[in-house]
N, C-alpha and C positions, 0 to 999 in steps of 0.2 A: 681731488679723487683721481686715482689712476685710471686712464683709459686703456683697459687691457683687452678690449674687444678686437679680435683679429679682423672682424668685418670692417671696423672703422678705419683701420690702417689700409686695408685693401681698397676701401671706398675712396679715400683721399688720394691714393696713388694711381688708381686706374680710371676714375670718372672725372670728366671735365668740370670746371667750376660752374659753368652755366647749367649743366645738367643737375649738379648738386643743388643749385638755387631753385630750379624748377621743381625738384623733388620736395624740397622744404616748403615751397609755396603750395604744392598739392597737399602736404600734411596739414598746413595751416587751414586750408579750406575744409578738410575732413574734420578737423578739431572744432572749428567755429560754427559749422553749418548744422550742428546736431538738432537743435530745438527751434531754429529760425522758421522752419516750415509750419509750425503750429501758430504762428502769428496770424496767418491768413484766416483759418477757421474761427479763431477767437474774435478778430476784428469784424469779420463778416457777420458773425452772430450778433455782435453789438449793433451793427448797422441794421440788420434785417429785423430785429425785434424792437428797435427804437424808431422805426419808420414804417410806412405802410407797405414796404416791400414784401414782407412775409405774408400779409393778408392778401395782397394783390397777386403775388406769384408764389404760392405755396410749393408747387412742384419744383420750380427753379431753386427755391430756398433749400429744399432737401437735397437736390442734385449737387448744387454748388458746395453746400456744407460737406457732403460726402467726398466730393472731389478734393477739396482743400485738406480734409482730414487724411485722405488716402495719400496725397502728396507729402503731407507732413510725416506720416509713418514710414513711407518709402525713403525719405531723406534720412530719418533717424536710423533705419536698418542699414542703409548704405554707409553711413558714417561709422557705425559700430563695426561693420564688416571691414572697412578700410583700416580702422584702428587695430583690429585683430591681426590683419596681414602685416601691418607695420611692426607690431610687437614680435611677430614671428620672423621678421627680416625679409618678408616678401615685397616685391615691387607693387605699388598701388597705382590705379588708374581712376582719376576723378571725373572722366568724361560723362559717365551716366549720372553722377551727382550734379554736374554742371547743367545737364539737360533738364533734370528734375527741378533745379532752382529756376532756370529760365522759363520752364513751362508754368511754374507757380506764378511767377511775376507776369507772364503774358496773360494768364487766366484772370488774374486780379485786375490788370490794366484794362483788358477788354470789358470786364464787368463794370468798372468805374466809368469808362468812356460811354458805355451803353446807357448807364443810369443818367449821366449828365446830358447826353443827347436827347433822352426821352423826357426828363423832368425839368431840364433847364437849371437855372440857378435857384434852387430851393434849399431849405435848411438841411434836408437829408442828403442832397447831392453835395452841398458844401462840406458836410461831415465826411463824405467819402473822399473829397479832395484833400482835406486835412489828414485823414488817415493814410492816404496814399503818399503824401509828402513825408509823413513820419516814417512809413515803411522804407521809402527810398533813402532817407537820411540815415536811418538806423542800420540799414543793410550794408553800408559802405565798409564797415570794419570786417564784415564777413566776405564780401566779394572783391575786396581790394587785392587779394592774393592773385587774382586772375584778371588782368586789366581789360582785355577784350570782352570776356564774359561779363564783367562788371558793367561795362558800357552797355552791352545788350540788355542786361537786367534793368538798368535805369531807364533806357529808352522804352522797353516793353511796359514798364510801370507808368511812365509819365507822358509818353507820346500820345496814347489814346485820349488822355485828358486834354492835351493841347488841341488835338484835332476836334474833339467834341465841343470844346469851348469856341473854336474858330468857326465851325460850320453849323452847330446846333443851337447856339445861343445868340440872341440879338444883342448888339452893342457890348460885346465881350472882348473888345480889343485889349482892354487893360488886363483882364484875366489871362488872355493869351500871352501877352508880352511878359507878364509876371511869371507865368508857368515856364515859358521858354528861358527866361533869365535863371529861374530856379534849376532847370535842367543843366544849363551851362555851369552854374556854381557847383552843382553836385559832380559834374564831370571833372572839373578842376580839382575838387577835393579828393575824388577817387584817385586821380593820377598822383597827387601828393602822397596820399596814404600808401599807394602801391610803391612809390619810390622809397618812402621811409621804411616800409616792410622789407624791401630788397636790401637796403643798406644795413638794416639790423641783422638780416640773415647772413649777409656777406661778412659782417663783423664777427658773428657767432662762429661761422665756418673758419674764419682766419684764426680765431682764438682756439678752436678745437684742433685745427691743424698744428698750431704751435704747441698745444698741450700734448698731442700725440707724439710730436717730434721730441719734446722734452722727456716724455715718459719713455720713449724708445732709447734716448740717450742715457737716461737714468738706469734703465734695464741693462744696457751695455756696461755702464760703470759698475752696477751691482754684480753683474756676472764676472767682471774682471776682479772686483774685490773678493768675491766668493772664491774664485780660482786661486787668488793669492793666499787667502787664509787657509784654504784646504791644502794648498801646497806646503805652507808653513807647518800645519798640523801633521801632515803625512811625513814630511822630512824630519820633524822633531821626534816623531815616534820611531822612524827608521834609525835615526842616529842614536836615540837613547838606548836601544837594545845593545849595540856593540859597546857603548860607553859603560853600561852597567857591567858588561863582561870584562872590560878593561879594569874597572875599579875592583870587581870581585877577584880577578886574577892577581892584581897587585896586593890585595889584602892577604891572599893565600901565600904570595911570595914573601911578604913581610913576616909571616908566621915562621918562615924557615930561618935558619942561621946563615945569614948572608955576609959577604965581605962588606966592610964599612962603606967603601966607595960605591959598590953595587946597591947597598941598602939606601944610600943617599939618592942615587939615581931613581930607584923605584919609588921612594917617597915623593920625589919631584913629579914623576909620572902620575902618581895618585892625586897630588894636589892639582895638577893641570887638568886631569880628567874630571875631578869634582867641580872645578871652576867652569869647565865647559858644560857639564851637566846642569849647573845652575842656569846658564844662559839658555840652554835648550828648554828647560822647564819654563823659563820666562816666556820664550817664544810660544810654547804650547799653550800657556795660560792666556797669552795675548790673542792667539788665534781662536780660542774658545770664547773669549769675551767678544771678539769681533763678529763671530757668527751667532752669538746668543745661545751657545750651548753650555755655558758654565752655570751650574746649579749649586745652590747653597744648602748645607745641611741644617737641621734644627735639632741640636743635641745639647742637653744641659751640661754646663761646665762651671768650674770655679774661676772667677776673674783673677784672683791672685796667682793661681797656678798657671794660667795663660800667660801672664806677664813674666813671671819668674822663669818658666821654661823657655821663653823667648830669649831672655837675657843670658841664660846659661850657655847659649851657643856662642856668645861673644866674650866670655870670661877670659879665655886665653889671649885673644887678639887685644883686648883692652889692657890686660896686664903687660903684654909685650910693649905697648906704646906708653905705658904709665898713665892711662886715662882712668879716672874714677867713674865707675858705671853704677848708678844708683836709681832707685825707683820709689815712688810714693803713690798710694791709692787713697783718695779721700774717703772719709767715713760715710759720706752721703751716697757713695756708689753701692749698689747691691752686691752682696758677696757671691751669689749664684745667679747665673743668667742662662738663657736658652738661645743658641745661635750656632754659627759655624766657627768653632774655635780655631780650626786650621786656617781659615781665611783671615780672621782677626789677627792671628799670630803672624801670618804672612805679611800683612801690612806693617805690623810692628817690627818684624825682622828687616823688612826693606828700609824702613826709616832709621832704625838703630844702626843697621849695617852702613848706611850712607853717612850717618853722623860720625861713626868711628873712623870710616874711611877718610873723611875730610877734616878730621881733628888730629893734630899732631901732639897736642898737650892740653891739659885741663880736665874737662869732665863732659860726660854725657848723662843727662838726667831725664828720667821718664816720670811724668806726672799724669795720673789718671783722675779726672774730675767728672762732675755731672751727677746725675741721680735720676730718681723715678719721675716719669712724666705723669703717670697715673698708677693705678694699682697693678697693672699688668705689664707696663713697658717702662724702659729706662733709656735715657740718652747718655752715652758715655763719650767723653772727649779725652783723647790721648795726646799729650804734648811731649815732644822729644826735643829737648834743648841741648845744643852742643856749643862748645867754645872754639869752633873750627874756623875755616877761612871765610865763611860767609858768602853771600851772593851779591854781585853788583845790581843796582836797581834796574839798569837797562837790560838785564838778562833774566829777570824774574818771569817774564811772559813765556819763556821756553820750558818752564817746569811743567810737569804732569802731561806732557805731550809725547806721543809715541815716537820712538827712535830719535828723541831730541835730548840734548844736553846743554848745560849752561855755556860750555865752551868746548870746542872741538879738541882742544889740547887736554881737556879733562880725561877723555877716554885713553889718551896715550899715557898720561901720568898715573891715573887711578884705576883705569879699566871700567868696564860696564857697557851695557847696550843702550841705556836710556829708556828701557822698558819698565823698570821697577816702579817708578813713580806713576807712570800711566796705568799700569795694572792696579796699583794701590788705590788710586782715586776711583777707578771703575768698581773695585770691590767695595769700597766705602759707600758709593752711591747705591750699589745693589743692596746694602744693608741700611738704606734710608739715611745715609750720612753724607759726608763730604770730606775733602782734604784741602789744606791750605798751608801757607808758609809765611813767616815773618823773618826777615834777615837784615843784619847790618854788616856791610862788607868789612872784613877784617876782624869782626868781633864775634861772629857766630850766627847760628840760625836756630829757629824753632819751627820744626815741622809738626803739624797737627792733623789729626783726623777724627771724625766722629762717626759713631754707629748707633743705631737704635735696635735694642734687643729686648726680648721678653724676659720678665723677671721669673725665676724659677720658684714655684710655690710649694713644691713637694719637700719630702724629707731628704736633706742633703746627704744622709748616710747611704742612700741608694745611688748617689752619683758616681760616675766613673771619672775620677779626677785626673788620672794618669794613664797614658797609653800602655804602660807596663802592666797595669791591672788587667787590661784586655787579654793579656797572655798569661794570666794567673792560672796555674794548674788546679787551684783550689776553688775556682769559680763554681763548679758543679756542687761542691760541698757547702760553700757559703750561700749559694742561691740555687737550690735543687729545683728541677723542673721535670715534668712528664712531657716528653717530646716524641712526636710522630713525624717521620720523614716520608713524604709522598714524592717518589722519584723513580722513574722507570729506567734510567741509565745506570748501568752497573758501575762504571767508573766513578760517576758522581755520587752514587750510594757509598762507595768505598771512601771517597774523599771526605764526605760529610761525616761519616761514622768515625773515621780516624781523628779528624779535627775535634769533634765533640768528645771523643775519648780522652784526648789530651787535656781537656778541661774537666775531666771526671764526670762526664755525662754518658749515660747509656740511652739508646734510642730504639724505637720500634720502626720498622720499615714497611711501607706499602708501595706496591709496584705501579699503581695508577690511582686516579681519582676515585674510582669506584671502591677499591680496596681501602682507601683512606676513609671514605664514608662508612664502610662496614666496621672499621676499627673504632671510629668515634661513636658508633651506636653501642659498643660494648664497654669502652673505657673513656674516662674523662682525661683529656690532655691539656696541659697549660699552653703548649706551643705546637703548631703544625707548620713545618717547613714544606711549602707547597711548590712543586715544580709546576710551571704554567701549562706546558704542552705535554700531554701523556696520552697513551692509547686508551680506548674504551670511554674514559671520561677525563676531560681536561681539568687543569687546576682551577680555571674560571668556573666551570660547571660544578665542580666539587665544592668550591667556596660558596656558591649560591645555594647549593643543597644544604650545606652546614648551617648557613645563616637562616634558612627557612625552616629547617626541621628540628634543630636542637634548641632546647629552652635557653633562656638568657643565662641561667645559672651554669649551664654546661658549655657555654660558648668558649672556644679556645682563642688565643691570639694566633692569627694566620699571617705568616711572612712568605711572600712570593720569592721564588728563586728561578731566575730565567736567564738564558743567554741572549735574549732579545733586549739588550740594554739600550734601547733607542728612546729619544725624547717622546714622551706621551705614554710609554709603557707603564710607568709608575702610576700615572693618573688612572689608566685603565684598570690596574690591579685594585686600587683604592675604590674605584667605582663599583666593582662587583662585590666588595665587602672585605677585602684583605686589609690588614693593618699596617703592613710595611713591605719593603721591597729590597732585595739584595740581588746583585747581578752575578752571573757566572763568568769566569771561574770563581768558586767560593773563596773568599779571603778570610783569613783568621780573624782579623780585626772587625770586619763587617758582621761576621757571624756572632762574635762575642758581644758586639753592641746590641744585636737583635735579642740575644739571650738576656743581657742586663736590663733591657727595657721591657721584658716580659714579666708581668706580675705572677706571683706564685699563688695558685688557687687550689690545686689538687695534690700537691706533693708535700712531703715533710722532710726533715733533715735526714731521715733514715731511708728515704725512698731510693729504690733501684729498679730500673725498668725490667719488666718480665716479658718473656716471649708471649705473643698473642696469636690467635688463630687468624692470621692474615696470609693470604696466598702471595707471599713476597718472592721476588726473584732471588733474594738472598745476596750475601756478600762473602766472597772468599776471604778468609782470614790469613791463609798461608801463602807464601811466595817462595819460589825456588831460587831467589836471589840472595847473595851473601851481602849483608849491609855493613860489613866492617870496612873501615878505612875508606869511606866514600869521600870524593872530592868533586867539585864542580868544574866542568870544562866548557870551552867556548863552542858555539854552534848556532844555528838558526833559532833554536828555542832558547829563551832567556831563563835558564835554569835557576839563576840566582834569584830572580824575581819570584819564580814559582815557590821556591823554598821559603823566601821571605813571607809570601802570602800564607804559607802553611805554618807560620810561627817558628820557622827554623828547623822544621822536621824533615831532614833530608831523606830519612828512611821511608817516610810516607811517599816521597816522589818516586822512589823505585817500586813501591807497591803499586802505585797508579800506572807506571809504565808497564809493569808486568801484566796488570789487568787489561790495559788498552791493547797490548800486543796480542792478547788472547782473544779479543772480541772484534777487532777492527775489520777483519776479513769478512766475517758474516754480515756485519753492518754494511760494508761496501757492496757485497753481492746483492743484498736486498735493494740498496739504492740503485744499483746498475739495472736490476730487473724492472723496477718501477720506472726508471728513466726510459728504458727501451719500449715499455708499454704505454708511455705518455700518460700514466695514471697520476694526475695532479694531487688527488686526495692522499694516496699512499705515499707519494713523493714528498709531500710536506712532512709527514711523519718520519720517513727514513732519513731525509736530509737533516731534520732537526735532531734525530737521535745520534747520527754520526757527528754532527756539529757539537752536540753536548759533550761527547767524549773528547773531541779535539780541543774544546774550549779550555780544558784543564791546562793545556800547554801554551795558552796565550792566543792573541789575535793574529794568528799566522795567515799566510796567503790561502791556505786550505780552508781555514775558518771563514774567510771572506767569500770564497767561492761557494761554500755550502750555504752560507747565509743568503747570498744572492739567489741561489737555486731555490731555497725554501720560500723566499718572498715572492719570486716570480711564479712558482707553482701555486702559492696561496692566492695570487691575483689572477690566475688563469691565463698567464701569458704564454706565448710560444717558446718553450724552453729550448727547443732544438736549434733555434736561430741564434740565441745569445749564450748558450752554454754547451760545454763539451765534457762528456763523461771521461774522456781521455785526460783532459787537464786535471780533473779532480783525482783521477787514478795516479797521475804523475806526481802531484803534490802529496798525495797520501803516501806513496812510495818514498818520497824524499823525507817526509816526517818519520816514517818507520825506520828508514836507514839511519837518520840522525839519532833517534832514540836507541837503536841497537848499538851504534858507535859509542854513545854516551855510556850505556850500561857496560860494554866491554872495556872501555877505557878506564872505568872506575872500579872494575872488579878486582884489580890487582891489589 
């Protein structure tokens, strides 16, 4: 277990070993001495009522019983108080407890000595001697933590007995010597127990010190590893943006009529850029896996389509090298499964790509085997066999390791980073599987991986088998739905409406959660696209109201839409009653999947959305921009990616830019006012609103600044120490300038 208490580290570094040992010894006494004080009243009662003492001395019987009980309760209260202080990290002082223990033993020893002196050697006094010896021997475990106090306790218990035997009893030399010997024996035993306890505490302290040092070293190593992975992730993101621009620009250039030599040069640039982008994507995946941020989807798909679409990527390369590329799926495998098809295909692409890379002639064969484990799950094994160069036995241990290759010369001849296999085995294990290889040097290799997936039990006609279907303009006709959009941001309203219109959907719009609830009271909707943070009533609150107040028959499917795409947000949405979650900026594919997974309850094939009495902010349909002959140019914003996320609708991008340019100044003015007033509640809303508009253009620096400001305001932190409204204003001006330049450069 990690010792993460700062107190322990400070304690070890600033307090001497001897003081630490003394502190632990005090704790031992406080823990062991709780109930020992009640031994005296119990044993005294046994003696008093089994001998004539109670009859002869009734007053002393009452007084001594009360004294022993009082001392017992005092010891118990002191021990409990010391334990409480210890739990709260306060220093403890056991001197009062030691005094109470010593007073108890002195009282008992005096009583026993008096009884022996008065009665001599009688059965009752012999009983007291035996009881006293038992108390002395049994108390060693309690008093051994304090050697001097322990000695005082033993002497106060036994010395009165020795004196009474020596001076009050005739011919008691034998008893006296025996008692003195017993005292000496107990003293030796007390010292041994004290030494043993000290050694045990010293060993524990040494182990705790070593554990703290190891934990500290591990923390340092984890911090270094975290810094490395975050650097990889940040750099890969930063590099991907200009790389996408390069690829987009080369594609545009290739569409023009170029000189043959220039065309060849551009093709080479494109091939190099795409190869570099593959490496960057591998690094990004590796950094996500390393930090535990990679999450898997659970989407139904067809197994045959997954394999076939993977192999289509390599048809050209296989034909160029004259390699036969074939696949076979055993009949025992389920046809339809639920899982992350993208990640299964990524492993398959990695393995097949390597097989073709290291095979000069012959074949590459894919064999899918396995079958159902039970009624709900299936284990599938993918074998990729090639007739390539094979792997030497002494190099097999280098496979599946990060940044490692079979031979350093491999990277020079064939290329690659050595990350593909490492990523693949991690992905397989995330899907409850594994990856392995069998190879014969010079003869070929068989790379295999297994995954465990759920078996799809539904109607396969409802499945989305091909990504192209996700962009089908007839989706709204084939699968009509009544849709309500709950969104307060005008730009995001426009984006959602235009994307849904491209799929032949019409929607109703509510400007906040309260308006959404009012709409649902009047109309039954199949789907509610719910923004999480809205004024008056948030998406969380609206969802809870819907789940509580609408009957089971009227319940819609609710899909969260939020720019807070952090780990744990999905779980929070599901917890309050939402069914799914998509992050902003809204992507065509993610939205289409949400639509395809929504059952049709209230619409029919002829359904078209009608205006409702909802106090919506509305969406402007017209724009003053000319959309003819638009083309994408380079800049801080990745316009290619945005258009790709919108299903290739470049016209929609210009509508969004136009809408943003018309609203951003008011949004910033509100943000600036809330910032100057230090109004955390309103600042959360204004920062979130502007962030929502900015999110359409990707995770820019401005987006990051607004997200940090929103989170700090929500947590009640001092925003003026860590944030600057001038920085936000500067980045906002940079974004506006870039958008204006983009619009002007494409207007011709």
